[in-house]
DOLO-760963 format. One record per residue (C-alpha): residue number from 0; x, y, z. Coordinates in steps of 0.25 Angstrom, whole numbers, always signed. Example, Ala and Ser with C-alpha at 12.3 -4.5 7.8 and 13.67 -1.06 7.14 Angstrom:
BEGIN
SITE   num      px      py      pz
SITE     0     +49     -18     +31
SITE     1     +55      -4     +29
***
This chain:
BEGIN
SITE   num      px      py      pz
SITE     0    +265    +358    +365
SITE     1    +267    +373    +368
SITE     2    +280    +379    +364
SITE     3    +282    +384    +378
SITE     4    +283    +370    +383
SITE     5    +295    +367    +374
SITE     6    +307    +364    +384
SITE     7    +316    +363    +372
SITE     8    +315    +378    +369
SITE     9    +318    +381    +384
SITE    10    +331    +372    +383
SITE    11    +338    +383    +374
SITE    12    +347    +392    +382
SITE    13    +348    +404    +373
SITE    14    +337    +413    +376
SITE    15    +336    +419    +362
SITE    16    +335    +405    +356
SITE    17    +325    +401    +366
SITE    18    +317    +413    +363
SITE    19    +317    +411    +348
SITE    20    +313    +397    +349
SITE    21    +301    +401    +359
SITE    22    +296    +411    +349
SITE    23    +298    +403    +337
SITE    24    +291    +391    +343
SITE    25    +279    +399    +348
SITE    26    +277    +406    +335
SITE    27    +277    +392    +328
SITE    28    +268    +387    +338
SITE    29    +258    +399    +337
SITE    30    +258    +398    +322
SITE    31    +257    +383    +320
SITE    32    +249    +379    +333
SITE    33    +246    +364    +333
SITE    34    +252    +363    +319
SITE    35    +266    +365    +325
SITE    36    +271    +351    +329
SITE    37    +286    +353    +333
SITE    38    +298    +363    +332
SITE    39    +311    +356    +332
SITE    40    +325    +363    +332
SITE    41    +337    +357    +325
SITE    42    +350    +362    +320
SITE    43    +361    +370    +328
SITE    44    +351    +374    +339
SITE    45    +349    +359    +344
SITE    46    +364    +358    +345
SITE    47    +366    +371    +353
SITE    48    +374    +377    +341
SITE    49    +365    +388    +336
SITE    50    +373    +399    +330
SITE    51    +365    +413    +331
SITE    52    +368    +422    +319
SITE    53    +372    +410    +310
SITE    54    +363    +397    +311
SITE    55    +349    +393    +311
SITE    56    +339    +389    +322
SITE    57    +333    +377    +315
SITE    58    +319    +372    +318
SITE    59    +309    +362    +312
SITE    60    +294    +365    +315
SITE    61    +285    +353    +312
SITE    62    +270    +356    +309
SITE    63    +259    +347    +307
SITE    64    +257    +348    +292
SITE    65    +261    +356    +280
SITE    66    +263    +371    +280
SITE    67    +253    +379    +273
SITE    68    +256    +392    +264
SITE    69    +250    +400    +276
SITE    70    +260    +393    +285
SITE    71    +272    +396    +276
SITE    72    +268    +411    +276
SITE    73    +266    +412    +291
SITE    74    +279    +405    +294
SITE    75    +287    +413    +284
SITE    76    +281    +426    +290
SITE    77    +285    +420    +304
SITE    78    +299    +419    +299
SITE    79    +301    +433    +295
SITE    80    +302    +440    +309
SITE    81    +312    +430    +313
SITE    82    +322    +436    +302
SITE    83    +320    +450    +307
SITE    84    +331    +458    +313
SITE    85    +323    +459    +326
SITE    86    +322    +444    +328
SITE    87    +332    +436    +336
SITE    88    +344    +429    +331
SITE    89    +338    +415    +334
SITE    90    +325    +419    +326
SITE    91    +334    +422    +314
SITE    92    +339    +408    +315
SITE    93    +326    +400    +315
SITE    94    +326    +391    +303
SITE    95    +318    +378    +300
SITE    96    +307    +370    +294
SITE    97    +292    +370    +296
SITE    98    +288    +355    +293
SITE    99    +275    +348    +293
SITE   100    +277    +335    +301
SITE   101    +276    +326    +289
SITE   102    +288    +333    +283
SITE   103    +297    +328    +294
SITE   104    +299    +317    +285
SITE   105    +307    +322    +273
SITE   106    +300    +314    +262
SITE   107    +286    +320    +265
SITE   108    +282    +333    +258
SITE   109    +274    +344    +264
SITE   110    +274    +359    +266
SITE   111    +285    +365    +275
SITE   112    +293    +378    +277
SITE   113    +307    +380    +279
SITE   114    +309    +393    +288
SITE   115    +323    +398    +284
SITE   116    +331    +409    +290
SITE   117    +330    +417    +277
SITE   118    +318    +411    +270
SITE   119    +307    +401    +271
SITE   120    +305    +389    +261
SITE   121    +293    +380    +260
SITE   122    +296    +365    +260
SITE   123    +288    +354    +253
SITE   124    +298    +344    +259
SITE   125    +307    +343    +271
SITE   126    +320    +349    +267
SITE   127    +327    +348    +280
SITE   128    +336    +337    +276
SITE   129    +339    +324    +283
SITE   130    +351    +329    +291
SITE   131    +343    +340    +297
SITE   132    +331    +331    +299
SITE   133    +341    +321    +306
SITE   134    +346    +332    +315
SITE   135    +331    +336    +319
SITE   136    +327    +322    +322
SITE   137    +339    +319    +330
SITE   138    +342    +332    +337
SITE   139    +330    +342    +335
SITE   140    +325    +349    +347
SITE   141    +310    +350    +348
SITE   142    +305    +363    +354
SITE   143    +291    +363    +351
SITE   144    +280    +352    +349
SITE   145    +282    +337    +346
SITE   146    +295    +330    +344
SITE   147    +294    +326    +329
SITE   148    +309    +323    +327
SITE   149    +307    +308    +326
SITE   150    +297    +310    +314
SITE   151    +309    +315    +306
SITE   152    +313    +302    +298
SITE   153    +327    +296    +302
SITE   154    +337    +301    +292
SITE   155    +345    +289    +285
SITE   156    +360    +290    +284
SITE   157    +358    +291    +269
SITE   158    +349    +304    +270
SITE   159    +359    +310    +280
SITE   160    +371    +308    +272
SITE   161    +364    +313    +259
SITE   162    +361    +326    +267
SITE   163    +376    +327    +270
SITE   164    +380    +325    +256
SITE   165    +370    +336    +252
SITE   166    +377    +345    +261
SITE   167    +390    +342    +255
SITE   168    +384    +345    +241
SITE   169    +379    +358    +246
SITE   170    +393    +363    +251
SITE   171    +396    +375    +242
SITE   172    +409    +375    +234
SITE   173    +411    +389    +237
SITE   174    +404    +394    +251
SITE   175    +395    +406    +252
SITE   176    +405    +414    +260
SITE   177    +396    +416    +271
SITE   178    +395    +412    +286
SITE   179    +387    +400    +283
SITE   180    +398    +393    +275
SITE   181    +403    +388    +289
SITE   182    +391    +379    +289
SITE   183    +397    +371    +278
SITE   184    +409    +368    +287
SITE   185    +400    +366    +300
SITE   186    +390    +357    +293
SITE   187    +401    +349    +286
SITE   188    +406    +346    +300
SITE   189    +393    +343    +306
SITE   190    +390    +333    +295
SITE   191    +403    +327    +295
SITE   192    +401    +324    +310
SITE   193    +388    +318    +307
SITE   194    +394    +309    +297
SITE   195    +405    +304    +306
SITE   196    +398    +303    +319
SITE   197    +383    +303    +316
SITE   198    +381    +315    +325
SITE   199    +373    +327    +324
SITE   200    +380    +340    +329
SITE   201    +380    +355    +329
SITE   202    +389    +363    +319
SITE   203    +398    +367    +331
SITE   204    +400    +353    +336
SITE   205    +402    +349    +321
SITE   206    +413    +360    +320
SITE   207    +420    +355    +332
SITE   208    +419    +341    +328
SITE   209    +424    +344    +314
SITE   210    +436    +351    +319
SITE   211    +441    +338    +325
SITE   212    +435    +328    +315
SITE   213    +434    +333    +301
SITE   214    +446    +330    +292
SITE   215    +448    +342    +283
SITE   216    +454    +355    +286
SITE   217    +440    +362    +285
SITE   218    +438    +357    +300
SITE   219    +447    +368    +304
SITE   220    +437    +378    +300
SITE   221    +426    +372    +308
SITE   222    +429    +379    +321
SITE   223    +428    +393    +314
SITE   224    +415    +389    +307
SITE   225    +409    +385    +320
SITE   226    +414    +398    +327
SITE   227    +408    +407    +315
SITE   228    +395    +400    +316
SITE   229    +393    +403    +330
SITE   230    +399    +417    +329
SITE   231    +395    +422    +315
SITE   232    +398    +437    +319
SITE   233    +413    +432    +317
SITE   234    +410    +435    +302
SITE   235    +412    +450    +305
SITE   236    +427    +446    +305
SITE   237    +435    +446    +292
SITE   238    +443    +434    +297
SITE   239    +430    +426    +298
SITE   240    +425    +430    +285
SITE   241    +438    +426    +278
SITE   242    +437    +413    +285
SITE   243    +423    +411    +280
SITE   244    +427    +414    +266
SITE   245    +438    +403    +267
SITE   246    +429    +391    +270
SITE   247    +426    +386    +256
SITE   248    +437    +375    +255
SITE   249    +434    +371    +270
SITE   250    +419    +369    +267
SITE   251    +422    +361    +255
SITE   252    +432    +352    +262
SITE   253    +421    +350    +273
SITE   254    +412    +345    +263
SITE   255    +422    +336    +257
SITE   256    +425    +330    +270
SITE   257    +410    +328    +273
SITE   258    +408    +322    +259
SITE   259    +420    +312    +262
SITE   260    +413    +308    +275
SITE   261    +400    +305    +266
SITE   262    +408    +297    +256
SITE   263    +415    +289    +268
SITE   264    +401    +285    +273
SITE   265    +397    +280    +259
SITE   266    +409    +270    +258
SITE   267    +406    +256    +262
SITE   268    +413    +252    +275
***
């Protein structure tokens, strides 16, 4: 399948986003040729909730077999120009994994590469996590090649709940004090919505849901977190910087409510 035949790329309305996806898909197709089996988008882009200047443009590229050392070097080199000052805003946001097909199953080892916005990391196991794999399987958008989503194993409830518990354990007692602290609030709302309604959502949708459905006073901060995520330039204001610096107690309260939701599921009846 030639990348130009992908109607899914054409469905995106934002010209700059469409241009980034076209160039990215063409570059991977030229490099891997027949070895490239599929490119799948996931994350905020599939929920029409991208936040330029803040978030990531998440992808999963599936290839036929393990990556070689030469592949690693070439892909790392391919990433560098996308971080340059002359690259577009969506180029900067590209982040994702290059996985051999066999590693769509998390229990199979191999040679893969994580392509981050700041650095690249070789993988010998699928480290996306069951929650991310569940989103890819259920909502991922194929923009090149075969639809391999159903080759991702179905996540058990136990695995999904363990991922949520791991998120709770990762919440810092003292936040970093930067703009990405709002993700602790937004992700807490997203996971709480998933626990209560078994529904996948964007961060913006989860924020709106949390304002009406969360129990703690932290929910009153969600609309600001959503607004700042979509408008990161607001941090030029001292008022917004002061608000961001005050989030520690609210982030921990959000974690506690999420943990309470997990405990409720563990209780019989």
